N, C-alpha and C positions, 0 to 999 in steps of 0.2 A: 476478156471481161474488165471493164476497167475500173480500177479504185479510186475511190475518193475518201477526204477526211472524215471522221464522224463527228461533223457538226465541229467545235473548238475545240478539238482535243489532238492528238497523236497517232490516234487510229487509225487505220486503213479497213476501208471493206469496201465490197463489191458491190454495182451499183443495183442489184438485185438481192435478197435476203431469201432464203426458202426456209418459210414458215414451216412449223412440225405440228401443228394442230390437226390436220391428217392422216398424221403417221401414231398407230400406237393400239388403239382395240376397237371393232366396230360394236363392243356389247355398248360403249361410250353413245356413239352415235351410228347407224346403220352406215352413211359415207366416208367412215373413215377404216384407212387401209390396216392391216397385221401386220408384225414386223419383216414379213417374209416378202409382201408385198411393199414395201417402203423402203427397201434398202437401195433396188434398184436406182431410185432417186433423189438419193443423197450420194449415192456413188458418182453417176450423171453431174448432178450437179457440180460436185470437187469438181472433175473431170473437164469441164467447163470455166472452169475457174471462180464459182462462186466458194468465197469460203467464211460466207456471213450467214447464222443457222438460228434462228428462233423457236423459244417454244414456251410453257407456261407449268409448273407445276399440276393445274387445275386441267389439262387437255388429257383423256385419258384418264383420269385419277392417277397421272403418273404413268404412265404408259408410254407416253409419247415422249420424252422425257431420256427414258429406258430402252426407248429404240433408237432413237437419236443418240445417244452417247454407245452406246455399241457398234453402231453405224461408223460415226467418226470416228470412234478407237479403231476401227479394223481398216476403214479405206482412207482416213488423214493421215499422210507422211510423218507431220506434226503436230501436238495441240499447239505451239506456234503460230501455226499454216493457220489456224481457222481462229474464228472470234462465235462465241456461240455467248445466247442470250434466252435467260428464262424468266418467267413473273411468278410474284407473289400476290397473292391478296382473296382468291376465291374459297370457299370452303372446301378442304380437303378432310374431312371429318364431320362427323354429327355435333362436338361438341363446343362451347361457344369459343373456346381460343384456337380453337382451328380453322378460324379465318380472321381476315382484318389485317391491319397493319399495326396492331401495339409489339411490342420487344418481347414479347413472350412469344408469339408468332412468327415471326419473323427470323429469330434466333434457330426457331424448329426449323421453320422452312429451307431458308437455306442451307443448312446440314442435310434435311433429307432428299434437297434438290442435287445437291451434289455426288450424293451416294449413289440415288438412280441415274445419274448421267455417268457416273467413273469416274469424276474428274474430282482436279483439286480447288478449283475454281470458275468463276463462269466471267466474261468479259463485262457483260451486261445484266445486273439485275433491278428490273423495273418494278416497281409498287402499277400490279392489275387496273386499277381504280382507284378512286379518292374516297378514303375511308371518312365519312363524318364523325365516326365514333371516337375515335383516338386523336389525341391531340399532336398536331403536328408536327413538335421537338418530338415528342416521343420518338415515330417514326423516320424522324430527320436522324436522331441520334443511331440509333439502333442500327441505320443503312449505312451510319457512317461507321460504327463498330464492324457490322460486315466487311469492308472497304478494308480498314485498318486491320484487321485478322489475315490477309490476304486469301477470303473467300468472293471476291469479287472484283474487280478493274475500278470497274463503272459501277454508277449507278443511273437508270431513266424511268420513264414514266409513261402509263396510258392515258387514254378517254376520261378528261375530265374539263371542265370548263378553265378556259384561259387566265380567270381570276384565280383558280382554286390551284394551279399550275404557279401562278406570281407567289400564290404563299408560300409556298414549299419553295421556292429558287429564294424569298427573301430571308422567310425564318432559317435556311439552310447559311444564306450569309449572315447575318446578324449573328449565328451562332459561331462562326467559322468553321463547319461542317460541309464533309463532302458536299460536292454541286451534284445538279443532276445536267444530263449531257444529252439527253434524248428524249423524245416524245412517238411515241406510239399512239398514232391518232386513228381515224375512222374519215377515211379523203378520198376518193373519186368522181368518175364523170359524173354521176347520178348523186351523188352528196357531197356537198363544196360549200357545207355552213363552215368548216374550219379558216377557209379563207376570211374569214369577218374577223377574228380574234386571232386564233391560236396560228394559223401561220406567221401573218405581218410578226407577235408576240418572238415567236422561232427562232425567228431572224435575225433581230433585234438584237437577242439573247446568245446568239450563236448557237443554238440549241439544234442538235439531228433529228432531222425529220423522219420517221420510216412508217407510213403508212399501211395501216391493216385493211384486209377486203378489198384490194385495188381494183378487183375488178367486179365489184359489190357481190361476194358472192355466186359469183359465176354469171351472172343477169347481166352485165357488158359482152357476154360472149355472142349473146343474141340467142339463144336456142330456148329462153323462156317465152310464156304465151299467157295471154290477159287471160285467156278462159280456162285452161289449166294447168298452169303453170311453168310445163314441159315433161319434157319424156326423161329425164334423167335423176338416179334415186334422190342426190342431194336437190336438185328443184322440187322436185315433188312434197319432201319431206322436211325442209329446213324451213321452219316454222318462224326464226329471225329473221332468215329474207323476206321472209312475206310480210313480215311488219312494218321494214324498215322499206322493200322496193315498190316495184308494183303500181304505184301512179301511173296517169297518162303522160305526166311531161320525163319521166322516166323512160317510155318504149319512144318518146321522141327520140331521144339523146342515144339509144340503139340504136334508130333506125339513121341515126346519122354517124355513128361511127361504124355502121355497116354500109353505110354509102361508100367514105372516104377507103375505108378495107377495100370492098371491093375494087376502086377503082386504082389503089394501092399495089393488088393483087399479094395483099396479107391478109392476116384474120384478124380479127374481132378484138382479141386478147392481146395482140402485137399493138395494135392503135391505140386502146385506150390502156396501157400500161405507158408507150411510148410517149401519152398528153399526159400522165401524171410525172414522168422521167423530167420533161420541159418543164414542169411547173418549179417559182423560186422558192429556194428552201428545201424542197424534196432529197434524200438522200438515198435512200432506197427500201423500195417497198419491197412488203412482207410477200410472197407469192405461195400460194397452196398449189399443192399439182400432185392429182391424184390419176393419172392419163399420162402417155410421155410429152402428148404432145403440149399438155400444158406446162411443162417444161421449160420444152424448147421455142414455145413463144415467147418466153419472159426472158429466154435467152438472146434470140432474135430481135424482142423490141427495145435493149439497149442498149441496139447499135438502129434504130432506126430513129430519122431525123424529120418531123414535120416541120413545112414551113407555116408563115405566121396566117396563111389562109386556112388552111389544115385547120387551126390552134382556135380561128377565131369561129369556123363554123361548128366545130366540136360543143364551143362552151355558149355560143347561140340557143338552143332549144330549153337550158336548163331553166327548173324556178325551184324558189326556194324550199325549204326544207323543215320542219319540226327537227329539233337537233334530237340525236338518235346514236346512241350507241355509249353513251356513259355508265350505262350499268350491265 
């Protein structure tokens, strides 16, 4: 597994990041694996050279962090070997101060995440979304203090408009505070709106890009259907995916992925992930895996080289989408 620098930092990460939203408790989402079923994926990722793991406090309402932390504690040879990222913003309780990016919530949230992970620090602490209700200065100051307290090494952000991310970077710079080093955005072959502003902005600023949903929540695997969504539990029950994908041009993209995959003798997932890895500025897609072949496809995709003709063919069927994934 190749390792690359994490944007304009000295941190090195594997070209594939294992996302832990799939691990935790099926009580949260029926497609989530419980702890016993999750652990083999984390172990296999480490064996394959994946050193980068991403989770969030809201995944399975904390259980994802617990499962990931226990597995890494057992399977990783040392804390120095692994890079762990988590996120803050979404509600973790019913009271108004248990969500958002206020100083109060951030300070509670980082301590709770570290307790669940069983770690002294996370490598990347990310704001999960833009918070229009909290002054940017307050959020920046709190994140700066989290890093200075040794509870995180770096800070990053997730899905928002490029102008919002630019404001965070500008305010941090003007205050002389910690700088965001990464953007976890919604980017894949059937959703490429990030190419308009966010991707060029991140390249210009030296920001690491770690796309979520690189397979469009499984849509690019080629097993979804227009008429009844598909056969898997997630295909049937993932209302978020039904809202974001499934337009006619999305199926045209999948048809092209299937054509090239058949020609290459590989899976759709390998082709779709390889396309993303070929895009300028992409550091490490965040891959979810609930079946062994999901992880093996991701590992193989890191070594799959597509030529210019393949890249042109894959890009051609795309049509613009409304902005998706910022909420």
